[in-house]
C-alpha positions as semicolon CSV with decimal commas, in nm:
position;residue;x (nm);y (nm);z (nm)
1;M;6,639;9,582;9,932
2;N;6,625;9,798;9,618
3;T;6,659;9,555;9,326
4;R;6,919;9,787;9,173
5;F;7,161;9,687;9,449
6;S;7,050;9,324;9,492
7;R;7,374;9,189;9,348
8;Q;7,581;9,370;9,606
9;S;7,368;9,244;9,895
10;F;7,675;9,064;10,033
11;L;7,795;9,406;10,152
12;G;7,541;9,388;10,431
13;E;7,168;9,423;10,487
14;H;7,184;9,798;10,545
15;S;7,463;9,879;10,300
16;P;7,236;10,061;10,050
17;E;7,123;10,300;10,323
18;T;7,480;10,341;10,453
19;L;7,612;10,424;10,108
20;A;7,319;10,651;10,025
21;H;7,385;10,856;10,339
22;S;7,764;10,866;10,293
23;R;7,922;11,201;10,212
24;I;8,242;11,160;10,014
25;G;8,501;11,422;9,924
26;I;8,713;11,383;9,611
27;I;9,011;11,613;9,561
28;G;9,134;11,596;9,203
29;L;8,903;11,479;8,923
30;G;9,148;11,384;8,653
31;G;9,245;11,031;8,551
32;G;9,209;10,884;8,900
33;G;8,939;11,098;9,056
34;S;8,703;11,065;8,760
35;H;8,715;10,685;8,794
36;I;8,646;10,711;9,166
37;A;8,347;10,943;9,116
38;Q;8,194;10,706;8,863
39;Q;8,242;10,393;9,074
40;L;8,102;10,559;9,387
41;A;7,795;10,657;9,187
42;Y;7,745;10,298;9,073
43;L;7,779;10,180;9,433
44;G;7,497;10,411;9,537
45;V;7,683;10,680;9,732
46;G;7,440;10,967;9,782
47;H;7,650;11,276;9,862
48;F;7,959;11,413;9,689
49;V;8,187;11,709;9,752
50;L;8,408;11,766;9,446
51;Y;8,724;11,978;9,419
52;D;8,924;12,060;9,107
53;D;9,011;12,398;8,958
54;D;9,103;12,253;8,617
55;R;8,917;12,237;8,285
56;I;8,926;11,959;8,028
57;E;9,181;11,971;7,747
58;D;9,228;11,751;7,442
59;S;9,517;11,573;7,615
60;N;9,278;11,459;7,892
61;L;9,061;11,250;7,661
62;N;9,285;10,942;7,696
63;R;9,195;10,901;8,064
64;L;8,921;11,136;8,191
65;V;8,613;10,924;8,259
66;G;8,301;11,109;8,140
67;G;8,492;11,363;7,933
68;T;8,394;11,392;7,566
69;A;8,535;11,556;7,255
70;R;8,245;11,803;7,275
71;D;8,367;11,922;7,617
72;V;8,710;12,025;7,488
73;P;8,619;12,341;7,290
74;L;8,379;12,434;7,571
75;R;8,661;12,396;7,826
76;T;8,418;12,224;8,059
77;L;8,518;12,216;8,424
78;K;8,631;11,876;8,550
79;T;8,397;11,913;8,848
80;T;8,108;11,962;8,605
81;I;8,206;11,652;8,408
82;A;8,223;11,448;8,728
83;R;7,884;11,580;8,843
84;R;7,733;11,489;8,505
85;T;7,879;11,137;8,525
86;I;7,747;11,088;8,878
87;K;7,399;11,218;8,800
88;Q;7,370;11,005;8,486
89;V;7,422;10,697;8,703
90;N;7,246;10,814;9,019
91;P;7,006;11,104;8,947
92;T;6,916;11,144;9,316
93;A;7,276;11,199;9,428
94;K;7,355;11,533;9,590
95;V;7,666;11,684;9,432
96;V;7,843;12,000;9,545
97;E;8,111;12,137;9,311
98;F;8,408;12,350;9,406
99;P;8,592;12,444;9,085
100;T;8,878;12,588;9,285
101;L;9,178;12,481;9,489
102;W;9,047;12,272;9,779
103;Q;9,239;12,489;10,028
104;H;9,013;12,782;9,939
105;D;8,711;12,606;10,091
106;A;8,859;12,331;10,306
107;L;8,599;12,360;10,583
108;R;8,346;12,190;10,357
109;L;8,552;11,875;10,393
110;R;8,486;11,846;10,766
111;H;8,138;11,708;10,695
112;C;8,270;11,422;10,479
113;D;8,284;11,062;10,598
114;V;8,580;10,970;10,375
115;I;8,807;11,179;10,152
116;F;8,982;11,057;9,838
117;G;9,298;11,232;9,721
118;C;9,396;11,203;9,354
119;V;9,671;11,463;9,332
120;D;10,015;11,473;9,174
121;S;10,246;11,620;9,435
122;Y;10,387;11,511;9,770
123;S;10,312;11,850;9,922
124;A;9,945;11,827;9,822
125;R;9,920;11,485;9,983
126;E;10,084;11,612;10,300
127;Q;9,838;11,902;10,324
128;I;9,534;11,683;10,258
129;E;9,640;11,422;10,512
130;R;9,702;11,691;10,772
131;T;9,352;11,831;10,712
132;C;9,195;11,485;10,733
133;R;9,372;11,417;11,063
134;R;9,250;11,748;11,197
135;F;8,893;11,662;11,102
136;L;8,927;11,294;11,208
137;I;8,837;11,168;10,861
138;P;8,984;10,862;10,684
139;Y;9,194;10,960;10,382
140;I;9,242;10,735;10,079
141;D;9,526;10,837;9,850
142;I;9,617;10,701;9,506
143;G;9,891;10,794;9,264
144;M;10,074;10,653;8,966
145;D;10,372;10,747;8,754
146;V;10,561;10,640;8,443
147;T;10,939;10,655;8,455
148;E;11,213;10,561;8,212
149;S;11,456;10,276;8,276
150;P;11,730;10,102;8,074
151;I;11,479;9,837;7,964
152;G;11,195;10,077;7,880
153;C;10,920;10,257;8,067
154;V;10,810;10,151;8,414
155;I;10,455;10,204;8,539
156;S;10,411;10,212;8,916
157;G;10,156;10,333;9,164
158;Q;10,034;10,310;9,519
159;L;9,726;10,313;9,738
160;I;9,754;10,435;10,096
161;V;9,471;10,450;10,348
162;S;9,545;10,693;10,631
163;I;9,309;10,667;10,929
164;P;9,336;10,906;11,226
165;G;9,491;10,721;11,516
166;S;9,685;10,481;11,292
167;L;10,009;10,520;11,097
168;C;10,037;10,818;10,864
169;M;10,214;10,856;10,530
170;R;10,529;10,977;10,705
171;C;10,530;10,670;10,930
172;V;10,533;10,435;10,630
173;G;10,807;10,634;10,458
174;F;10,600;10,760;10,167
175;L;10,641;11,122;10,278
176;N;10,953;11,277;10,426
177;E;11,115;11,618;10,450
178;D;11,373;11,544;10,181
179;L;11,104;11,464;9,924
180;L;10,902;11,770;10,016
181;T;11,210;11,994;10,000
182;Q;11,323;11,854;9,665
183;E;10,974;11,895;9,521
184;A;10,953;12,255;9,645
185;A;11,286;12,329;9,474
186;R;11,145;12,198;9,145
187;Y;10,816;12,389;9,181
188;G;10,687;12,510;8,845
189;A;10,926;12,293;8,644
190;A;10,770;11,950;8,681
191;G;10,609;11,951;8,336
192;A;10,346;11,704;8,217
193;R;10,327;11,367;8,392
194;P;10,259;11,065;8,169
195;Q;9,919;10,910;8,241
196;V;9,710;10,636;8,085
197;I;9,368;10,508;8,173
198;W;9,422;10,148;8,284
199;P;9,664;10,205;8,578
200;N;9,438;10,486;8,699
201;G;9,144;10,250;8,676
202;I;9,321;9,974;8,870
203;L;9,427;10,209;9,149
204;A;9,083;10,371;9,162
205;S;8,918;10,029;9,195
206;L;9,155;9,937;9,478
207;A;9,063;10,264;9,649
208;I;8,692;10,188;9,612
209;G;8,747;9,844;9,759
210;S;8,921;9,998;10,060
211;F;8,634;10,245;10,102
212;V;8,376;9,965;10,097
213;Q;8,575;9,777;10,361
214;L;8,566;10,087;10,580
215;V;8,194;10,156;10,564
216;T;8,026;9,815;10,524
217;P;8,056;9,490;10,725
218;W;8,116;9,257;10,430
219;H;8,473;9,172;10,535
220;R;8,563;9,123;10,901
221;E;8,937;9,171;10,865
222;C;9,019;9,533;10,780
223;S;9,368;9,654;10,861
224;D;9,422;9,989;11,030
225;M;9,688;10,064;10,771
226;I;9,661;9,974;10,404
227;Y;9,958;10,041;10,178
228;L;9,946;9,866;9,841
229;E;10,200;9,898;9,562
230;Y;10,113;9,846;9,196
231;D;10,360;9,721;8,936
232;G;10,209;9,810;8,602
233;N;10,467;9,610;8,405
234;T;10,380;9,278;8,572
235;Q;10,019;9,377;8,650
236;M;10,069;9,284;9,016
237;V;9,942;9,450;9,333
238;C;10,109;9,366;9,664
239;P;10,119;9,504;10,018
240;S;10,420;9,730;10,056
241;N;10,728;9,559;10,198
242;R;10,759;9,854;10,434
243;L;10,464;9,732;10,639
244;K;10,651;9,434;10,784
245;Y;10,893;9,675;10,953
246;L;10,615;9,877;11,112
247;T;10,463;9,619;11,349
248;D;10,362;9,782;11,678
249;K;10,481;10,122;11,552
250;I;10,277;10,417;11,681
251;C;10,231;10,740;11,489
252;H;10,397;11,034;11,661
253;H;10,344;11,282;11,378
254;F;9,983;11,349;11,475
255;S;9,980;11,284;11,846
256;S;9,931;11,618;12,018
257;R;9,600;11,793;12,079
258;T;9,696;12,057;11,824
259;D;9,757;11,794;11,554
260;L;9,446;11,583;11,589
261;G;9,082;11,679;11,624
262;D;8,850;11,933;11,466
263;P;8,903;12,271;11,637
264;F;8,554;12,382;11,535
265;W;8,371;12,116;11,733
266;P;8,183;12,261;12,031
267;T;8,344;12,177;12,363
268;G;8,205;12,143;12,715
269;V;7,880;11,992;12,590
């Protein structure tokens, strides 16, 4: 085994090769996605497909991993910053950048083994999950928010792993039509969302842990549905209480032939 990865040998004898051949898509390279890109590079992942149409601003420097004060006047693309971070850790990694909305080149995602979503809106999550189901690709979603309460600010977040054939984000109650409709009515008026680096880092690390469970044999028990909730005020992470009500539930949101399966695969072979 390459001595670089000797201390993660518990992941399995062939884990370095598995990770080196893995192709990972990351949609959104801000506070969460930049953490994920960096950690995947340290793990030894060899192929990246990066999507983000945004450029760095001064207000990003409190949370954008790899971003520097020098990047701000240059308005460096977030995909470029992520590529630079990855290559500094793993110079042999293959990185493809798409500095655009992911929907403009979604077919590139169909070659990924796992896709990470680090986006702000419910509608974006719904679209990404639908695409991942169509391409039969596991989707790992993270998100965090800061809200006001009578006793001060509350930091919360979640990690959801959506695997084709298992429960989806609608099944677990994270997505529903009311939320999507309300969000659409507020479109363009959401304003800036408070973000800080440590909750993003915690959620990103949880997402990386879920990814490693999916692709390496280090842990025999891996649930088909992972839904973790993060309480940033108590610094606690727990499985969502919703899961205990979903025993034996079957997903009916992606059950027909038109909902599941890549339509571009050759048939009759």
